[in-house]
N, C-alpha and C positions, 0 to 999 in steps of 0.2 A: 504493499499500499504506499501511497505517497506520505513522506514524512513532512507533516505540517508545521513541525517545529521549525523548519527553514524558512517559513513564511514570517513576515515581519509581525504581523498581528493576525492570527488565524480567526477569521469571524465565527460567531456562535453558530451560524446556520451550517457550517461545514460539519460539526459534530453532532448538533441537534436540529436537524432540518425541519422546517415547516414547509409544507408544499406551497402554501399561498405566498410565502415570502422569499422563496429560493430565487435567486437570479436567473436561473435557467427557465423557470415558469414566466418570469417577468419579460424576459427577452422573446420567448415565443409569443406572448400576447402582444407586446410592442410591435414585433415584426408583423404580425398579421393585421393590426391596426394601420401600421404604415403602408403595407401593401394595399389594402383596401382604399385609403386615403389618396395615396400618390400614384397608384397604377391600377385604376378601376378596371380597365380593359383585361389586363392579365388576371386580377383578382376575379373578375366575372366568369373567365374562361375556366379558372380552377374550380369555382363553384358549380359551373355547368358539368365538369368532368364528375365531381363529386355526385351530383344529381344522376348523371347517366349510370354510374356504377351502382348507385343504391337502388335504382329502378329498373335495371335490366338484369336478365339471367345471363351471367358469364359461364360458358361451357367451353372456354378455351383452355387446352390442356396445359398451356405455360402460364396460366393466369395465377395472380397471388392476391391475397387479402391480408396485409400485414396488421399485426396488433398495433393500436394506438401508440404503445409504448416503444415499439420499434420506429414508428414515424418520428416520435420525439428524439430518440437517440440519433437518428439520420440528420435531423435539423439542429444538432447541437454545436456547441462552440469548438468542438475538436476539429471542426472544417477548417479553422484558421491556422492550424499547425502544420508545419513542413517537418517531415520526419523520415528522411531517406534512411535505410537500414532496418535494423531490428531492434527490439527492446534491449537496452542496455549497450547497444552499439550502433548509435545513430550518428549520422553526419551533421546534426544540428543539436543546439543546446535547447532547454526548456521542454524536454520530453518526459519528464518523470511521471506525469498523470497520464499521458496517452500510453506510455510504456505498459502501465498497469491495465489499460482498456485492451491493449492488443494481447496481453498475456491471458487475460479473462477470455477473450475470443478463442484463443489457441487451447487453453484448458478445456473449454466447453466443447469445442469441436472434437477434440480428441476423445472426450468422455461420451458424447452422444454417438459417435461412429466406432468406438473401440478401436481407435487408432493410436499409434505409437509416435506418429509425427503429424503435424498439421501447419499449413501456411495459409494465413487468413487474409493475405495482401491482394490477390488477383482482383481486379476490377470487374471481372465477369467470368463465367466458364469458358467463354471463347478465349479470353486472355489466359486462363489457367491451361487449357489444352494447348495453345500455342506456346506457352513458356516450356511445358513438358515436351512437346514434340521437337521444338527447336534446340532443346538441351540434349535430348537423346539422339537426335539425327542430324545429319549434314544434308545439304541440298543435293537432291537427286537420289537419295537413298529410299528404300521401298517401305511404303505404309500400307497395311492391310486394314481396311475399315468397311462398315456396312454402306452399301450404296444409298445415295440420297433418295432416290424415288422408291426405295424399299424400306425406308424407316431411319436411315442414317442421319447425321448432322453434317452441315457445311464443313465444320472443322475436322471431320473424320476422313477427309480426302476428296472433297468435291472438287471438280475442275474450276468451278466458279470462284473458289476461295483460295487463300494463301496456302493451305496445306495441299491442295491438289495441283498446284503450280510449282512449288518449290520441292516437293517430294515426287516420287514415282508412286503414284497411288493406284492400288488395286482394290476393286470392290467385290465383297461377297453380298449374298442376298438371302432370300427366303425359299423354303421348299414349297411344294404345291399346297401344303396345308397352311400356309401363311406364317409359319414359324421359322426361326433361324435355321438354315442348312449347315449344321455343324460338319457334315461331311464335306461340303464344298469349302467351308473355312479350312479345314485341315489339309485338303487337296491344294488350296491355292497357297497355304502357308509353306507347304514342303515344296512346292514347285517354285515359288519366287523368294523364299527365304527372307521376309521382311525384317526390317530392324525393329519395327513396332507393330503390334496387332492393337486396334482399338475395338472394344466391345461397349455396348450401350447404344442407346438409339434416341430419337426425337419423336418417332411415331411407331412404337411397337408395343403391342399390348400383351405380350406374354413374359413369363418369368425367365430372366437371362441365367443361364448355367455358367457362372463365372469359374467354377472348378474346371469345367470342360475346356473352356478357353485357356486357362493356365496350362493345362496338360498339353493343348496343341502349341502354345507359345513356347513352352520348355522343349517340345520335341523339334520345333522349327528353329530354336535358338534366338527367339524374339522377345522383346520386353512387352508385357501386357498392361495397357492402359484401360482402365474402366471409367466411362463417363456416365455418372448416374444423376445427371442434372434432372431428368424427369421422374426419377423414383427416389430421390435423395430422402424425402420425407418417409416413405415407406420403409427404407432401409434403416433409417434412424429409429423408427417405432418398432423394428424387429418384424415387420410383416412382408418383407421381401428380403431373400438371401443377400448378405453383404459381400462386395467384392474386396474389402479392405485388406484381408489376409491372403487373397488369391492373386489380385492384380500386384504388379510391382508398384503401381502408383494409381490413385483414385482421383478423380476431379468431380466437382459438382458446382452447379450455381446455388445461390442461397435465396433466390427469389420465387422459385416455383413451389415445391412441396415444403420447403422450410419456412415458408411465410415470412421471409426476411428481406433485405434490401437487395437491390440488383448488385451482385458480386459473385465471386468465386472462391472455392476452397481447393486445396491440394492436400490429399491425405496419403498415409502410408502405413502398413501394418508390419509384418514379419520382416519385410525387406528393408525396413528404414536404415538398417546398419550393414546392409550388403554392400560390396565394393561398388562405386559408381563407374560409369563409363570413363575410359581414358585415364584410368589412375587418378580420378578426382576426389578421393576420400570416400566417405560413406554416402549412400543414396541420399540421406536426409540433408547432409551438408551440400550435396550437389544441388538439390531442388531449391534449397534457399538461395543459392547463388544464381539459379535459374530464373527466379522471379526477379530478384534485385541482386546485382546490378544488371544482369543479362538481358532481361527482357522488358522490365517495367520499371518505372521511375518511383517517386515517392507515393506511399500508400494514401488512400482516402480514409483519414482517421475516424470521421463521423461515420462513414459506411462501416468501418470495422466495429465501431461502438453499437451500431444496429445490428450487425452479424451477431456480436456477443449477447444482445438482448434476444435475438430470435432463438440463438442456440440454447439459451437458458430455458425458454418456453419449449424448445423441442425436446428437453429432457423431462418434461411433466406429464402427469397422467391425461390432461385435457388434450395434449397433442396427439397421444396415442388413440384416444377416442375419435379425434377428428381423422387420423389415418384409417381407422377402421371404417368410418362413414365413406371416405375416399373409394375404398374397395367396394363397399356395399352399394354406393350409388351408381359406379361404373358397370358393375356386374348387372344391376337391375336395368340400367338403361340399355345395355347391349342386348339383354334378353329381350325386352319389349320391342325394340327395334327389329331385332331378327324375327319376332312373332309377327311383325306387321309387314314383313316381306323384304326388309332391307338386307343387303349383303354385307355381313360384317366380317372384315378381313381377319383371318385366322379363326373365326367362328365364335369369337368371344374375347374376354379380357381378363387378365389376372393383375392389373394394375389400375392406373387412373384413366387410361386411354381407350377410346372407342373409335376405330377407323372404319368409316363407311365408304364403300365402293358404289358410285352412283351410276355406273355405266348402264345398268339395266333399266335405271329411270330416265335415260336419255337427257341427263341434266349435269352441267358442269359443277364443280365445287364452288366456283364462283358465284354461280346463280344461286345455289342453295345458301351460301354465306349472305349475300345481299338481301334475299328475300327473308331469311331468318332476322336479320339485323333490323329490317323494317317492323318486325313484329316484337322487338325487344329481347331477341335470343341471340347471343353472340357465340359464334362457332368460328372455326377457321377452314378455309379451303385447303386441301392437302392432295399431293400426288399419292398414288396408290400402286401396288404391284403391276406391272405391265402398262402403266400409264404412258401415254403419248402425248398428253397435253402440256403447255408450258407450265412452270410453277406458279405464275401468277394466275392461271386458270384452274388447274387441278382437276383430276377425275373423281375426286371424292371429297369427304369432309372429316375433320378430326374433332372430335368432342372430348372433353376432359371433366373431371369430377372435383378437382381442387376447390374451385370457388364454392361450388354448391355445398360441399361438406363443410367448408368453413363457416357457411351460414347456418349450419345445422341439419341440412336436408340429408335423407337417407333413402331407402329403397322405395317407399311409397311416393316421394316426391320425384324420384328418378323415372318412375313409371308415367307420372303425370307429365313431366318434362319431354319424355320420348312421345307421348301422345300429342303434345303441342307442336313438336318438330314435325311429326307426320302430318298433322292437320295443315300446317303451312306448306310443306313440300308437296303434299297431295294436291293442294290447290293452285300451285305454281304452273303456269303454262310457259315452258322454255321457248324463247325466240331465237336461240343461237347460244353461243357460249358465254356471252356477256349480258344479254337481254332476256326479259321475261315479263310476264304479266301476272299480277296477283290481285284477286278481288278485293276491294277496299273493306268489305264487311268481315272478310277473314282476318285481315290486318287488324282491324279495331277490335274484334273478339279476343283474338289471341294476346294482343297488347294488353287489354285489360286484365286478362287472367294472369299474364306474367307479373303486372304491377301488384296484383293481389297476392300472388305467390311470394313476391319480394317483400310485401309488407308483413307477410306472417313470419318470414326468415330474413330479417334485416341483417345488414352487414355488422357484425359485431364490434361495438364501441365507436361506430360512426353515426352520429346524431343527424337526423334530417326532420326538418320541421314540416315539410310539405312535399307532395309529389305532383309533378306536373307531367301529363302525358301528351 
C-alpha cells in the first residue's frame, strides 16, 4: 500500500473516507456538470447512447454491460499519470499509488484465472495478440490459426490484418458438423510446422479442446497461443475448460464476458518459467519485455484500475450466477430458433454464441441486422462456413447472451427473444443484399415488446428516468 507518511499532511478522508466528501466523487460530479454546461452537443449524444442501451435488447456476442464501479475506475484521476515500465521499475517518478493499482490488477487476474503470470497492460486483446505473436515469431514465419470465415479472428492470420501480412498464415476450419476439425489442424501443423498455433475464435459456439491443441502443438514443435476473448468469463467462472495450463500463453480481452473496460490480458500457467525463445530468459520475463518496451508504450492506468475492479467482481458469486445465465440463455435461444426452422451452425451452442446461417431464408446477414435494429433488437451480421459474401454483408447473423444475462434474463426470456427475432425476420421482404421491406405494424409491435422487456430487466446500476420510443 502507499505509504501516506510521505505526504506532508495526509487528509482525513484518506484513512476514513466518506463517499459524499471524497475528492474522487466531487471530480466526477463536477466533470459531468461541466460537460453538460460547456459541451451540450456531446453531452446530449452521450445521454442518447445511454437511452439507446437502456431501451434496446443487445444480443451482440461481444457486448458488455460494465458495473458502475468499473465506469468510475475508468474515469479516475489515474489517467493523468505517465508510468512506462512496471510496478517498482518505472521510467517516471510519482508512481507509488498507480503501482499499487497495477499490482492489484495483476494479483486479481492471476487469482481469477489460476495463472502464475499476468500482464494487465495491453490496451486490447488485439494488442495482446500482436505483442505475443511479434515476440514469438519473425516476419515470414508460419502461423496456423482458424480461418476468419469459419469463426477465427482478424489477429489469427487474416490477410486483411497485420498477422496475415507479416507472417505466413495458414488457416484451419470446421468439419461438416460445424465443429473444429482437429484432424485437419494436426495435418496442417505437421505439414507446415508453424512457429505458433492459435486456438480460440470470435464466432465459434462449441467447447474448445485446449488439451488436444497442446498435444498437436507439441508434436509439431509449435508454441500454442489460446485467445479466450469471447469465453473469458466462462473460463473465469469455471464453466468452460481453461487453457491457462495447456497453452504456452493465453490472451483475452476484458470487455466482453469479464464486463470490464476495453483492454487485454496476457496470462501464463505452467510454462511461465520455461525457457524463452532465443535464450531470452524465462517466458514470463520474455512477455514482460514483449509488451513494454517492445510492442507498446505507457500503460493506461485508469483502464488498469477498471480492470482491477472488474476482476474483483469476476471472483464473486454474483459473477458466476451471471455466467450460468449466459449459458442458459444461449442454449435456450439456439433451441428455440432451431425449432422455428433456422439453421444453427454446429447444431447448437456450448457458450454464449449462437451462429445462424440465413442462406435458406434468402436473406443476407446485413438485412437481418438492419431489420432487427429497427425493432430495437441489436445483433451483428456474420460470415458463416462456406460463405461467399463480403464481410460487410455476411450470410448469417451472430447472437450472443452476455448482455441479456447481465440484465438478469434466463431461459424463459431467451425463448421470448427468439420469438421476437423470428417475428421480425419472418415479416421481412428482402429486396437484395442490402435492401428490404418491413411492415410498419410489425416494427411498432415488436419495438413495444422489446421496450417492455427492457423495463422488466433494466441495465443494473444504470438509472433511467424515462423511455422514449
